[in-house]
C-alpha positions, -999 to +999 in steps of 0.1 A: +100-432+590+094-406+560+067-379+572+044-359+556+066-329+554+094-353+543+070-365+512+060-324+506+097-316+504+111-347+479+079-338+456+089-301+454+127-312+449+113-336+418+093-304+407+124-282+404+144-304+389+116-309+362+111-277+357+149-268+354+149-294+328+124-277+303+136-261+279+137-220+280+112-216+249+086-196+244+049-212+249+027-207+219-008-203+221-032-219+198-058-186+199-062-169+167-049-133+165-064-112+140-039-083+126-067-053+119-063-018+112-073+006+146-112+007+145-115-023+123-114-049+151-138-075+140-142-093+177-116-119+169-085-102+194-087-074+212-056-048+211-048-064+245-044-102+234-023-093+206+000-073+224-001-108+250+005-131+219+038-109+206+053-113+240+045-145+236+061-147+202+027-157+184+024-144+149-005-123+140-025-131+113-021-109+089-057-093+076-068-105+039-072-066+028-035-054+038-026-083+012-008-071-021-038-061-045-059-054-022-075-025-009-055-020+020-021-034+010+005-022+034+027-028+004+007-005-019+003+026+008+040+025+016+045+026-022+027+055-024+043+077+004+074+071-005+072+084-041+049+111-027+076+119-004+100+119-031+079+142-051+078+160-025+111+168-017+123+172-051+098+195-061+099+214-026+141+216-033+135+228-071+114+254-060+137+272-037+166+270-061+147+288-086+133+310-062+173+321-052+182+327-087+153+341-097+137+322-122+103+327-137+099+287-134+096+288-096+054+286-099+058+251-122+082+229-091+062+252-067+024+232-081+041+197-078+047+208-042+015+215-038-001+185-050+024+156-035+012+176+001-026+173-007-024+138-019-004+129+008-025+148+036-056+132+019-042+100+029-026+109+065-058+129+075-079+097+067-056+074+086-051+096+112-091+104+120-107+078+103-090+047+105-112+025+090-112+040+058-079+044+054-069+027+023-048+029-012-083+050-027-078+076+001-047+088-017-072+100-041-047+090-073-084+079-091-096+109-096-103+102-132-085+117-168-102+151-163-085+156-130-051+146-150-053+163-179-065+196-162-030+191-140-010+189-171-026+214-189-017+239-161+018+231-162+017+238-198+000+268-198+027+282-176+057+267-188+047+283-223+035+315-212+070+321-190+087+312-221+072+333-247+053+359-228+074+366-198+063+404-195+025+395-195+020+426-210-020+422-205-019+422-166-017+458-147+019+470-138+029+456-105+000+432-099+023+401-103+037+398-065-001+410-050-015+377-074+013+356-059+013+366-026-033+366-030-026+329-045-004+318-014-030+327+003-058+312-012-034+277-012-027+276+019-061+284+034-077+260+009-052+230+023-057+239+059-094+243+059-101+211+043-080+192+065-093+203+095-127+200+080-115+158+076-098+156+109-128+172+131-152+153+108-136+120+123-155+090+112-187+112+101-160+121+069-159+101+036-144+107+002-176+092-015-214+103-010-229+082+009-265+077+005-275+052+033-269+069+068-241+049+092-244+039+126-213+063+129-228+094+105-233+124+130-241+159+121-208+177+132-218+211+139-185+220+161-153+236+151-153+247+112-182+229+108-197+259+133-193+279+100-190+261+071-209+227+065-192+220+036-153+229+044-139+204+026-154+214-005-149+247+005-111+241+009-102+221-020-124+247-043-100+278-032-068+256-031-074+246-068-078+281-077-056+292-056-028+274-077-036+286-106-030+319-096+005+315-085+012+297-116-003+331-135-029+310-155-055+327-169-070+306-193-070+274-169-080+296-140-110+301-162-111+263-171-104+250-132-139+281-117-160+269-139-154+230-140-147+227-101-177+251-097-203+224-117-192+195-098-192+212-060-227+227-070-246+193-082-223+174-055-232+197-028-272+198-043-273+155-038-253+159-004-278+179+016-308+164+000-296+131+019-281+152+050-322+161+053-333+130+052-303+112+071-309+141+098-336+162+094-348+189+110-323+188+127-301+196+093-323+222+080-316+241+109-284+236+106-282+245+069-298+279+076-272+291+103-237+280+080-228+293+049-211+270+021-183+296+007-185+291-028-202+318-050-234+313-062-239+274-042 
């Protein structure tokens, strides 16, 4: 006679045998998993769900914006980062070499080093502190024809002056080393100020002036914003002028100063009208206790 316990053991034995006969392939879930940049989750899945799906061997669904020729194309971002890294390494190496042989042409590759680092940090800082907006446009390569002409003119003036007027007789004696150090200080201060400002503003920072207040926008008044209310503009203004001081460019320094001042003067006036409409009296009070740091604005 078979007892209940015998039946139970018999059933368990068949179950164990059945489990052993099942191939050890991963179970594939049918749940859709989206691949989005951090901070851009659309509700289809959470990071923990993505990780769980990955452990089970499921391939995440690629977000449309990450496809080639799209705003956040992964191939486009990696290519630009690769090119900037090469440009930075080569120009920095050439700068060091020219300095080691006391060549007067070292400021030219140094300028390219500054440009490469600037554009890389624009994207990296955005990707790190404002990930939702980490698109190809965050590299700021599309600043327009005038931007490219200005930098080309700066390099050309430096090369021409060093080739035909190496003594720079029109400059006061001994002012060369002082101006170089001053320019380096301006470049360093400008770059650090801009990058720190972008990091501290976080999701409230945007390369494009916003005409409507987003839910993420808040009035940032801590850190560097406690002293400067437009520190990213302050940083770029003095960074740009500093590069021309290092290059020893008289004409381009004047041209950069006029163009940058006009650009930021108009942009800041427009932006402050919008900020008052966004934050009202809070921004009015903030404006009175902070500086812009750009002369006559």
